[in-house]
C-alpha positions in Angstrom: 129.1 171.1 10.5 127.7 167.9 8.2 129.5 165.0 8.3 131.2 165.5 4.9 132.7 169.0 6.1 133.8 167.2 9.7 135.6 164.6 7.4 137.2 166.5 5.1 138.5 168.8 8.4 139.8 165.8 10.0 141.6 164.8 6.9 143.3 168.2 6.7 144.4 167.6 10.1 145.7 164.1 9.8 147.9 165.4 6.8 149.4 169.0 8.0 149.2 168.5 11.7 151.7 166.5 14.2 150.9 162.8 13.7 150.0 163.4 10.0 149.7 160.5 7.9 149.1 161.1 4.2 149.1 157.5 3.3 147.6 155.6 6.4 145.2 157.0 8.6 145.9 154.7 12.1 143.2 155.2 14.9 145.9 157.1 16.9 146.9 159.7 14.2 142.4 159.6 13.6 142.6 160.3 17.3 144.6 163.4 16.9 143.1 164.8 14.0 139.5 164.3 15.2 140.5 166.1 18.6 142.0 169.1 16.4 138.8 169.6 14.4 137.0 169.3 17.3 139.1 171.8 19.1 139.1 174.4 16.4 134.8 174.2 16.6 135.6 175.2 20.6 138.3 177.8 20.0 135.1 179.9 18.3 132.8 179.4 21.4 135.8 179.8 23.6 137.2 183.1 22.5 133.5 184.6 22.2 132.6 183.8 25.6 136.1 185.1 27.3 135.1 188.4 25.1 131.9 188.5 26.0 132.8 188.0 30.3 135.2 190.8 29.7 133.2 193.2 27.9 130.5 193.1 30.4 132.7 192.7 33.3 130.7 189.9 34.9 131.1 188.5 38.2 132.9 185.2 38.1 133.3 182.2 40.0 136.8 180.9 40.5 137.0 177.2 41.6 140.3 175.8 43.1 141.2 172.5 43.2 144.3 170.3 43.4 142.6 167.6 41.1 140.7 167.7 38.2 139.6 164.2 37.2 138.1 165.1 33.7 138.3 161.9 31.7 138.2 161.8 28.2 137.6 165.2 26.3 136.9 164.2 22.6 133.0 162.1 23.2 132.3 164.6 26.0 133.1 167.3 23.7 131.1 166.3 20.7 128.3 165.3 23.4 127.8 168.9 24.2 128.2 170.3 20.8 125.6 167.7 19.7 127.9 166.6 16.8 128.0 163.0 18.3 126.5 161.5 15.2 128.1 163.7 12.5 131.4 162.8 13.9 130.7 159.2 13.9 129.4 159.1 10.3 132.6 161.2 9.2 134.9 158.7 11.1 133.0 156.1 9.2 133.7 157.6 5.9 137.4 157.6 6.5 137.3 153.6 7.8 136.9 154.7 11.5 134.7 153.6 14.3 133.9 156.4 16.7 134.2 154.4 19.9 137.9 152.6 18.7 139.3 156.0 17.9 138.1 157.9 21.2 139.5 154.8 23.1 142.9 155.9 21.7 142.6 159.2 24.2 144.6 158.5 27.5 142.5 159.6 30.4 144.0 163.1 31.8 146.2 162.3 34.8 145.2 165.3 36.7 142.9 163.7 40.0 142.5 160.5 41.9 138.8 160.3 43.5 135.8 162.0 44.2 137.2 165.0 45.2 138.8 165.4 41.3 135.4 164.3 39.8 133.2 166.2 41.5 135.5 169.4 40.5 135.5 168.4 36.7 131.3 167.9 37.4 131.2 171.3 38.3 133.0 172.8 35.6 130.6 170.8 33.2 127.5 171.8 35.0 128.1 175.7 35.6 129.2 175.9 31.9 125.9 174.2 31.1 123.8 176.7 33.2 125.7 179.5 31.8 127.5 180.5 34.7 131.1 182.7 34.3 133.4 180.0 36.2 136.9 179.1 35.5 138.9 176.3 37.2 142.3 176.6 38.6 144.5 173.4 39.0 148.1 171.8 38.6 149.2 170.4 35.4 151.2 167.1 36.7 153.2 165.7 34.1 152.9 162.2 36.0 149.8 162.3 37.4 149.2 159.9 40.9 150.5 156.8 39.6 149.4 154.1 36.5 148.5 150.9 38.9 149.4 148.0 37.7 148.3 144.6 39.2 150.7 141.9 39.7 151.4 138.7 42.0 152.5 141.0 44.7 149.3 143.3 44.4 149.5 147.1 43.6 152.9 148.2 41.9 152.7 152.2 40.7 154.5 153.4 37.5 154.3 157.0 36.4 151.2 158.1 34.2 152.2 158.5 30.6 149.1 160.4 29.6 151.5 163.7 28.1 153.9 161.3 26.1 152.0 162.0 22.9 150.9 165.1 23.6 147.7 166.8 24.8 145.4 168.3 22.2 142.6 169.9 24.1 145.1 172.5 25.8 146.8 175.8 24.5 150.1 176.7 26.3 150.1 180.4 27.4 153.8 181.1 27.1 152.7 184.9 26.4 151.5 184.7 30.3 153.0 183.9 33.6 153.4 185.1 37.0 156.3 184.8 39.8 156.0 182.5 42.5 158.6 182.8 45.4 159.8 180.4 48.1 162.2 181.2 51.3 163.9 184.3 51.7 163.3 187.2 54.1 160.5 189.5 55.0 162.0 193.6 55.4 160.3 196.7 55.9 160.6 199.1 53.4 160.9 202.9 53.8 157.4 203.1 52.8 156.6 201.3 55.9 155.1 198.1 53.7 156.6 194.6 54.1 158.7 193.3 51.4 159.5 189.8 50.9 163.0 189.6 49.1 165.6 187.0 48.3 164.7 183.1 48.3 164.0 180.9 45.7 162.3 182.2 42.4 159.9 180.0 39.9 157.6 181.3 37.2 154.0 179.5 36.7 152.8 178.9 33.0 149.1 178.3 32.2 147.7 175.7 30.0 144.2 176.3 29.0 141.5 173.8 28.6 138.2 174.7 27.1 135.0 173.6 29.1 132.4 173.1 26.5 128.7 173.3 27.9 125.3 171.3 26.5 123.4 172.9 24.3 124.9 176.0 24.8 128.0 178.5 23.1 129.5 179.5 26.5 132.9 177.7 27.0 134.6 178.4 30.5 138.1 177.7 31.2 140.2 175.2 33.2 143.9 176.5 33.8 146.3 174.2 34.7 149.8 175.8 36.1 153.2 174.3 35.1 156.4 175.4 36.9 159.6 176.6 35.3 162.5 178.9 35.4 163.7 181.6 33.1 166.4 180.5 30.2 168.8 182.6 32.0 168.7 180.6 35.1 170.0 177.7 33.5 174.3 177.5 34.6 175.7 177.5 31.0 179.2 177.7 32.6 178.5 174.8 35.1 177.5 172.8 32.2 180.5 173.3 30.0 182.6 172.5 32.8 181.0 169.1 33.0 178.8 169.6 36.1 175.3 169.2 34.3 173.6 168.2 37.4 174.5 171.6 38.9 173.7 173.4 35.6 170.1 172.1 35.5 169.5 172.3 39.1 167.4 175.3 39.1 164.9 174.0 36.6 164.3 170.8 38.2 163.7 172.5 41.2 160.9 174.2 39.6 159.8 171.5 37.2 159.5 168.6 40.1 156.4 170.9 41.7 153.7 169.6 38.9 155.4 166.3 38.5 153.3 164.0 40.8 150.0 164.5 42.4 150.0 164.0 45.9 153.8 163.2 46.2 155.0 161.1 49.6 155.1 163.4 52.8 156.9 161.3 54.6 160.2 162.9 54.5 160.8 166.4 55.4 161.5 167.0 51.4 158.3 165.4 50.4 156.3 167.9 52.9 158.3 170.9 51.4 157.2 169.7 48.2 153.4 169.2 48.8 153.4 173.0 50.4 155.2 174.0 47.5 152.3 173.0 45.1 149.7 174.1 47.1 151.3 177.7 47.4 151.9 177.7 43.7 148.2 176.8 42.7 147.5 179.5 44.9 149.9 182.4 44.1 149.6 181.9 40.6 145.5 181.6 40.5 145.4 184.7 42.7 147.4 186.8 40.8 145.6 186.0 37.8 142.3 186.8 39.1 143.7 190.2 40.5 145.2 190.8 37.1 141.9 190.3 35.2 140.0 192.1 37.9 142.2 194.9 37.2 142.0 194.4 33.4 138.2 194.5 33.4 137.5 197.4 36.1 140.0 199.8 34.2 139.8 203.4 35.2 136.8 202.8 37.8 139.2 200.5 39.7 137.8 200.2 43.3 138.7 197.3 45.7 135.6 197.2 47.5 134.2 196.2 44.3 136.3 192.8 44.4 133.9 190.4 46.3 131.4 191.9 43.8 133.2 190.5 40.7 135.2 187.4 42.2 133.8 184.5 44.2 136.8 182.1 45.0 135.8 178.5 46.1 138.3 176.4 47.7 137.8 172.6 47.2 138.9 171.1 50.5 141.9 172.7 52.3 144.3 172.2 49.6 144.3 175.9 48.6 144.0 177.5 51.9 147.0 179.4 51.0 144.9 181.7 48.8 143.4 183.4 52.0 147.1 185.0 53.2 148.0 185.3 49.7 145.2 187.2 48.8 145.9 189.4 51.9 149.4 189.6 50.6 148.6 191.1 47.5 146.1 193.5 48.6 148.4 195.0 51.7 151.9 194.5 50.2 151.1 195.2 46.5 148.0 197.2 46.3 148.7 199.5 49.2 145.2 198.3 51.5 144.9 198.5 55.0 144.6 195.4 57.3 141.3 196.2 57.8 140.4 196.5 54.3 142.2 193.6 53.1 140.5 191.4 55.7 136.8 192.8 55.1 137.5 192.0 51.1 139.2 188.4 51.6 136.6 187.3 53.9 133.6 188.4 51.6 135.6 186.7 48.7 136.8 183.4 49.8 134.2 179.9 50.6 135.5 176.6 51.5 133.9 173.3 50.8 134.7 170.5 53.4 134.9 167.0 52.2 136.1 164.9 55.1 135.5 164.3 58.7 138.8 161.9 59.1 141.6 163.9 61.3 144.1 162.9 58.9 142.8 164.7 56.1 142.0 167.9 57.8 145.5 169.4 56.8 148.1 170.2 59.6 151.1 172.0 58.2 154.5 172.2 60.6 154.7 176.1 61.2 158.3 175.6 61.1 158.7 174.5 57.7 155.9 176.9 56.7 158.4 179.7 58.3 161.2 178.8 56.3 159.1 178.4 52.7 156.4 181.1 53.4 157.7 183.6 55.7 155.5 186.6 54.5 152.2 184.3 55.0 153.2 183.7 58.6 153.4 186.7 59.7 149.7 187.2 58.0 148.6 184.1 59.6 149.7 184.8 63.1 147.8 187.8 62.9 144.8 186.5 61.8 145.3 184.1 64.8 145.7 186.5 67.1 142.4 188.6 66.0 140.4 185.2 66.2 142.0 185.0 69.4 140.7 188.0 70.5 137.3 187.5 69.1 137.1 184.0 71.2 137.7 186.2 74.4 135.0 188.6 73.3 132.5 186.2 72.7 133.0 183.9 75.7 134.2 186.5 78.3 136.9 185.7 81.0 134.7 184.7 83.9 134.6 181.0 82.8 138.6 180.2 82.2 137.7 176.8 81.9 135.7 177.0 78.8 137.8 180.0 77.4 140.9 177.4 77.4 138.8 174.7 75.6 137.4 176.8 73.2 140.7 178.2 72.5 142.4 174.8 72.1 139.9 174.0 69.7 139.7 177.3 67.5 142.9 178.5 67.4 144.7 178.3 64.1 148.1 177.8 65.4 148.7 175.3 67.4 151.1 174.6 70.5 152.1 178.2 70.0 152.6 180.5 72.8 149.4 182.8 73.4 149.7 186.5 73.1 150.9 187.9 76.6 147.8 190.1 77.2 145.6 186.7 77.1 148.0 184.6 78.6 147.6 186.9 81.8 143.8 185.5 81.9 145.0 182.3 83.1 147.2 183.1 86.1 146.8 180.9 88.8 146.1 182.6 92.4 149.3 181.9 94.9 148.6 180.1 98.2 149.4 182.1 101.4 152.8 180.7 103.1 152.6 178.6 106.5 155.1 178.8 108.9 158.2 176.3 109.0 157.3 175.3 112.8 154.1 173.4 111.6 154.2 169.6 112.3 154.8 167.1 109.6 151.2 166.0 108.9 150.2 169.9 108.5 153.3 170.0 106.3 152.4 167.1 104.2 148.8 168.5 104.0 150.1 171.9 102.7 152.7 170.5 100.1 149.6 168.8 98.6 147.6 171.7 98.2 150.5 173.4 96.7 151.2 170.9 94.4 147.2 171.1 93.2 147.7 174.9 92.2 151.0 174.4 89.9 151.8 172.7 86.9 152.5 169.2 87.8 155.4 168.8 84.8 157.7 171.8 86.3 160.7 170.8 87.6 160.2 172.0 91.2 157.2 170.4 91.6 159.0 167.0 90.8 161.2 167.8 93.6 158.6 168.6 96.2 156.9 165.2 95.6 160.6 163.6 96.0 160.5 165.8 99.4 157.0 164.3 100.3 157.7 161.0 99.5 160.6 161.1 102.1 158.2 163.0 104.5 155.5 159.6 104.1 158.4 156.9 103.9 161.3 157.7 106.2 158.9 159.7 109.0 161.8 162.5 109.3 161.6 163.7 113.1 164.2 166.5 113.0 162.8 170.3 113.0 165.8 170.9 111.3 164.4 169.0 108.3 161.3 170.3 108.4 162.2 173.8 108.5 164.6 172.9 105.3 161.5 171.3 103.3 159.0 174.1 104.3 161.6 176.6 102.8 161.8 174.5 99.7 158.1 175.0 99.2 158.0 178.6 99.7 160.9 178.8 97.2 158.4 177.0 94.5 156.0 179.7 95.0 158.2 182.2 94.8 160.0 180.7 91.6 156.3 180.5 89.9 155.9 184.3 90.2 153.4 184.5 87.4 151.5 181.2 88.2 150.6 180.5 84.4 148.9 177.7 83.0 150.9 175.8 80.8 148.9 175.6 77.8 149.5 179.4 77.3 153.3 178.2 76.3 154.4 176.0 73.8 155.8 172.7 74.5 159.1 172.5 72.8 158.6 168.3 72.9 155.7 168.8 70.1 155.4 170.3 66.7 154.3 173.7 66.0 151.2 173.6 63.4 149.2 175.5 61.3 145.3 174.1 61.4 145.0 174.9 57.7 140.8 173.9 57.9 140.5 176.4 60.7 141.7 179.2 58.7 139.4 178.1 56.0 136.5 178.5 58.3 138.0 181.7 59.7 138.9 183.3 56.5 135.8 182.4 54.3 132.5 183.5 54.8 130.9 180.1 54.0 131.4 176.4 54.9 129.6 173.7 53.1 129.6 170.2 53.6 128.8 167.7 50.7 125.6 166.1 52.1 122.8 166.8 54.6 124.4 164.0 57.5 128.0 165.3 56.6 127.1 168.9 57.1 125.4 168.1 60.4 128.9 166.4 61.5 130.5 169.4 60.3 128.2 171.8 62.5 127.8 169.4 65.3 131.3 167.9 65.7 134.1 168.7 63.5 133.7 172.4 63.8 131.0 172.9 66.5 133.0 175.9 68.3 133.2 177.8 64.9 129.6 177.1 64.2 128.5 178.4 67.6 130.2 181.7 67.2 129.3 181.8 63.2 126.3 179.6 62.7 125.3 181.9 59.7 128.6 180.6 57.7 127.4 176.8 57.4 125.2 175.4 55.3 124.9 172.2 53.2 125.6 171.5 49.2 124.9 168.1 48.3 127.5 166.9 46.0 126.5 165.8 42.2 127.1 164.7 39.3 126.5 165.6 35.9 123.9 163.8 33.8 125.4 164.4 30.7 128.8 162.5 30.8 127.7 159.7 33.2 124.1 158.9 31.5 123.8 160.8 28.1 127.2 159.8 26.8 128.5 156.5 28.5 125.0 154.9 28.4 123.6 156.0 25.2 121.3 152.9 25.2 119.6 153.8 28.4 119.5 157.4 27.4 117.8 156.3 24.2 115.1 154.5 26.0 114.7 157.0 28.7 114.1 160.1 25.5 111.7 157.6 23.9 109.2 157.0 26.8 109.5 160.4 28.5 108.9 162.1 25.0 112.0 164.1 24.9 115.6 164.6 26.0 114.5 167.7 28.4 116.0 165.2 31.4 119.5 166.1 30.1 119.3 169.1 31.5 116.2 168.6 34.1 116.2 165.6 35.8 113.5 166.0 37.6 111.9 164.9 34.5 113.2 161.2 34.7 110.5 161.1 37.2 108.0 160.7 34.6 109.2 157.4 34.0 106.9 156.0 37.2 104.0 155.7 35.0 105.3 153.3 32.8 107.0 151.2 35.6 105.0 148.1 35.1 105.1 148.3 31.4 106.5 145.1 30.0 108.1 146.7 26.9 110.0 149.3 28.7 111.2 146.3 30.9 112.5 144.5 27.6 114.2 147.5 26.2 115.6 148.2 29.7 117.0 144.7 29.8 118.3 144.5 26.6 120.6 147.7 26.9 121.6 146.3 30.3 123.1 143.1 28.4 124.7 145.2 25.8 126.6 147.3 28.5 127.4 144.1 30.1 128.7 142.5 27.0 131.0 145.7 26.8 132.3 145.4 30.2 133.1 141.4 29.6 135.4 142.8 26.7 136.8 145.0 29.1 137.4 142.5 32.0 139.1 140.1 29.4 141.5 142.9 27.6 142.7 144.2 31.2 142.5 141.1 33.5 142.4 138.1 31.4 139.4 136.7 33.0 136.6 135.3 31.1 133.1 136.1 32.9 129.5 135.6 32.0 127.2 138.1 31.0 124.1 136.2 32.4 125.9 136.7 35.9 124.8 139.7 38.3 127.7 142.2 37.9 128.3 143.4 41.6 130.3 146.3 41.6 132.5 148.6 44.2 134.7 150.7 42.6 136.3 153.7 44.6 139.6 155.0 46.1 141.2 152.0 48.5 140.5 152.6 52.2 139.7 151.0 55.2 137.0 153.4 55.9 135.4 152.5 52.4 135.2 148.9 53.6 136.5 146.8 50.5 138.0 144.4 53.0 134.1 144.2 54.1 133.1 143.0 50.6 135.8 141.0 49.9 135.3 139.0 53.4 131.7 138.4 52.8 132.8 137.0 49.4 134.9 134.6 51.0 132.3 133.4 53.1 130.3 133.0 50.0 132.8 130.9 48.3 133.7 128.9 51.5 129.9 128.0 51.8 129.5 126.9 48.1 132.7 124.8 48.7 130.8 123.0 51.1 128.0 121.9 48.6 127.3 119.5 46.1 127.2 121.2 42.3 123.3 120.5 42.8 122.7 122.3 45.4 125.1 125.5 44.8 123.1 126.2 41.8 119.9 126.3 43.4 121.0 128.1 46.5 123.5 130.8 44.8 122.7 133.0 41.9 125.7 133.5 39.5 127.6 136.9 40.3 130.5 138.5 39.3 132.1 140.6 41.9 134.0 143.8 40.7 136.7 145.6 42.5 138.2 148.6 41.2 140.4 151.8 42.7 143.9 152.8 43.8 145.5 152.8 47.0 147.7 155.5 48.2 151.3 154.2 47.5 151.9 154.8 51.0 149.3 153.3 52.4 150.6 149.7 53.5 146.9 148.3 54.6 145.2 149.6 51.6 147.6 147.7 49.3 147.2 144.6 51.7 143.6 145.1 51.0 144.1 145.3 47.1 146.9 142.1 47.4 144.0 140.0 49.2 141.1 140.8 46.5 143.5 139.7 43.8 144.6 136.4 45.8 141.0 135.7 46.3 140.3 136.2 42.6 143.0 133.7 41.5 141.5 131.3 43.6 138.1 131.6 43.1 138.7 132.2 39.3 140.2 129.2 38.4 137.8 126.8 40.7 136.3 124.7 38.2 133.8 123.6 41.5 132.2 127.1 41.1 132.7 127.8 37.6 130.4 130.9 36.5 128.6 130.9 39.8 131.3 133.5 41.4 134.0 135.5 39.7 136.3 138.2 41.2 137.8 140.7 39.6 139.9 143.7 40.7 140.2 145.8 37.2 143.8 147.8 37.4 144.1 151.7 36.9 140.6 152.7 37.7 139.8 155.8 35.8 136.8 157.8 34.4 136.9 155.5 31.5 136.7 152.3 33.1 133.8 153.7 35.6 132.1 154.8 32.3 132.0 151.1 30.9 131.5 149.9 34.4 128.8 151.9 36.1 126.0 151.2 33.0 126.5 147.6 33.1 126.3 147.2 37.1 123.1 145.7 38.8 124.3 145.8 42.5 126.7 148.3 43.7 128.2 148.2 46.8 128.7 151.8 49.3 129.3 150.4 52.7 131.7 153.0 54.4 131.4 153.0 58.5 128.7 155.6 58.8 129.6 159.2 59.2 132.8 158.6 57.6 132.3 159.2 53.6 131.6 163.0 53.2 129.4 162.3 50.6 130.4 159.8 47.5 129.3 160.5 44.0 129.8 157.0 42.3 126.5 156.1 44.1 124.9 159.1 42.0 126.1 157.6 39.0 125.1 154.0 39.5 121.6 154.9 41.0 120.9 157.2 37.8 122.1 154.0 35.6 119.3 151.5 36.9 121.5 149.8 39.7 120.6 148.7 43.0 122.9 150.2 45.5 123.4 148.0 48.9 125.0 150.8 51.5 124.7 152.0 55.0 123.1 155.6 56.1 126.3 157.6 55.0 126.6 160.6 52.9 124.6 160.8 49.7 123.3 157.5 50.7 120.7 158.9 52.8 119.3 161.2 50.3 119.3 158.6 47.6 117.4 156.2 49.9 115.0 158.5 50.3 114.6 159.5 46.5 114.4 156.1 45.4 112.3 154.8 48.2 113.2 152.6 51.0 111.9 149.6 49.3 114.8 150.2 46.5 117.6 150.2 48.4 119.4 147.6 50.6 120.2 149.1 53.8 122.3 147.9 56.8 125.0 148.4 59.2 125.2 150.9 62.4 124.0 154.9 62.1 126.3 157.3 62.5 125.3 158.2 66.1 126.3 154.7 67.2 129.6 154.2 65.9 131.0 156.0 69.1 129.3 153.6 71.4 129.9 150.8 69.6 133.9 151.5 69.6 133.7 151.9 73.2 131.7 148.8 73.7 134.8 147.4 71.7 137.3 148.9 74.2 135.6 147.6 77.2 135.9 144.3 75.7 132.4 143.6 75.2 132.0 143.0 71.8 131.3 139.1 70.9 132.1 138.2 67.1 129.9 136.9 64.9 130.7 133.1 64.6 131.0 133.6 60.7 133.5 135.8 61.2 135.5 134.0 63.0 135.1 131.1 60.5 136.3 133.3 57.9 139.3 134.6 59.4 140.1 131.2 60.3 139.7 130.4 56.8 141.9 133.2 55.4 144.5 132.0 57.8 144.5 128.8 56.6 146.1 129.3 53.3 143.9 128.7 51.1 144.3 132.1 49.2 147.9 131.3 48.7 151.2 131.8 51.0 150.9 135.1 52.0 150.7 136.1 55.7 147.1 138.0 56.4 148.1 138.3 59.6 148.8 141.9 59.6 144.9 142.8 57.8 143.4 140.1 60.1 144.8 141.5 63.1 143.7 144.8 62.3 140.4 143.4 63.4 141.4 142.0 66.3 142.0 143.3 70.2 140.1 145.6 71.5 142.8 148.5 71.6 145.9 149.9 69.8 146.8 151.6 66.8 146.1 149.6 63.9 144.0 147.1 65.4 140.6 146.7 67.5 138.6 146.9 64.3 138.0 150.7 64.3 136.1 150.9 61.2 133.6 148.0 62.7 133.9 145.6 59.8 133.1 142.7 62.5 130.8 145.0 64.2 128.5 145.0 60.8 129.6 141.4 59.5 126.7 139.8 61.2 124.1 141.8 59.0 126.1 142.1 55.8 126.0 138.5 54.7 122.2 138.5 55.5 121.9 141.2 53.0 123.6 139.7 50.4 121.8 136.8 50.8 118.8 138.7 50.4 119.8 139.9 47.1 120.7 136.4 45.9 117.1 135.2 46.7 115.6 138.2 45.1 117.5 138.5 42.2 116.9 134.2 41.8 113.3 135.1 42.0 113.5 137.7 39.2 115.1 135.4 36.8 112.8 132.7 37.1 
């Protein structure tokens, strides 16, 4: 395809397709016409790839994820097709610039953070390496939210990415699958279980092509939307004027795919989230089974399923694919339980992304029972078989150990143990004593009895009251003494089974399904996403499972695609690398980047490298001006922290360090400031979940600091603070190539991996960070001398929190100074007591500095100061 034929193709689509403009080709029209032109080129490879997979009956991987953070498709597609130059020239012939046309594309609002970006990088790399692999997700109409930054901090509005259409998808209205909720389970005359009644919707696929680099292979991302058939529209109600009732079935179905991670504070929100997860699993599993059967043809053998299908669950959101696959195999395909379980376990694998307890999903069993009754039956049987395995593994001699393992490993929490297992925890009865014994002996006997029965029972409380009366009133009467003895005997008789209370559910507590435990039990592989994280998974999060099935556990450190994250987003640097290495082979084999080492001292390379960095910084200067109105100097050091806003990621630590720097600057003369400080632009970006109040306070604090610092004429360009609103892939593609220092300062042991750290490092940025997640492996690769390390290590965290709880922690005076400065009102009238209060005290929810901002604060400014001095030396 030469540029002239591409230009002609674009003109054709501009005239005859949606957004046609026979007289004026606006940038938006040019984008849609260009996208359709590229899509046609992809379609040829896409069909050829699918037909080849079918013909060869290949084993295919399926990646199930609630998020796919794709970014813009146009530049990625033409880059992978190696047609960037041709399309740039074609658009130039039509009076347009490729960069301006590409900027018309909104980011697909299908994800939020590293989880979704990892999924998208996986699809790119799998395709580039010619693996048969598809992604499955949901097509969110309004995304997570679009972030606005106002005087009140973060505000959320719905994403509008679909308003002008999405030219990168094909809607497969010819293919849909039924998805059921509620109803009941009955047993048919054939002995099979039948899930009947309830609410029925249909899932419709929207297919998005995923092109590989330097290959014709084009894989598929299948996104599900939800609706109901036309006959479910209540025409009678509509004509009677009850329009809401008429549309009720459609609304209930369509809202499933309205928003990514809808608020789950309410029961309705919890039900909606569970519906989302089940829709993804059910529609995808039905589609996978349909494809397996079609490819197998007359030679269908269900035992071959694991040799043709690999299902990877990206975190716990797709957990329900385990009971769903079991349901399909047993209820529809007629397999026995043992056959279905063997197939399921060999097919499914699980990626763990977090050690945070709140992120290891736990669902209400009561909600799930109501919404998915058949799946609860299956989960209950899986749990029962797990219990039997635990008993077989640990035996019955040490009931304390067995109790501990059952508590940790069961899928169902606060649910009665099966009767056969419960009997293992019967307590022996004490021998009865004569009612004529002395009061002292009666008291001793009562104490011994109480130690042997459950303290929470009503009978024991009565006995305790009796003992208190014996002690306090010194009852002498033999008659009373006899009555008390009879009460003790009655207690022993009533507690006939003597069961440990843990075998029964506590009606005061919710009954829970622990999804992560189900993932571990139901899959053949469990992986963490960085070496340190995988060790924490084995030694802490799932230690008991690791003891039982050590071969299930492995590490797969996260990665990012060098195509999008250097080749396409940083063409200036890419050109330099290819020139000095002598080829662009590094785009497919990043080990070849090591060849740059031999030029490390070459001044010509240094000069070209600095020029590329400056060019990228100029783009960010424009981006910051457009998005925030602030003007920053490209000659300042760009210090960047962009990631989801969360307390463990410690944006609060970063901004407090900046406040300290600002305070010190204000205390100096103008001459001393210039001498002591390197000009710095501190850039933040990221979304706080709408219901995460503390994270939103951090956003508000950063923007308040920015408003004060950026308008301080005494400081000028020595320090600027920027919060880039609505951070997404496209913003990252601009910021990362321009960065010189990047902050990855999570509390050690809490960041599973991180992927932005890799993107910054591969774009020639120095990292400052803790020994957490993939930082550990990056530091090993780049060398300790090229990584600013600070902070406590993962194995020290528990001890530091214990020290804090015991009141032994003494805060750094600089930390107290910063807190006082913040509370002085210098950054406005907002009350920051709740935010600062989270760093104070020694115990209590939302207090005691759980994420160790103050503990690591004592060394964080020192490293910041070191970086300033070192940068000043380099500049001179």
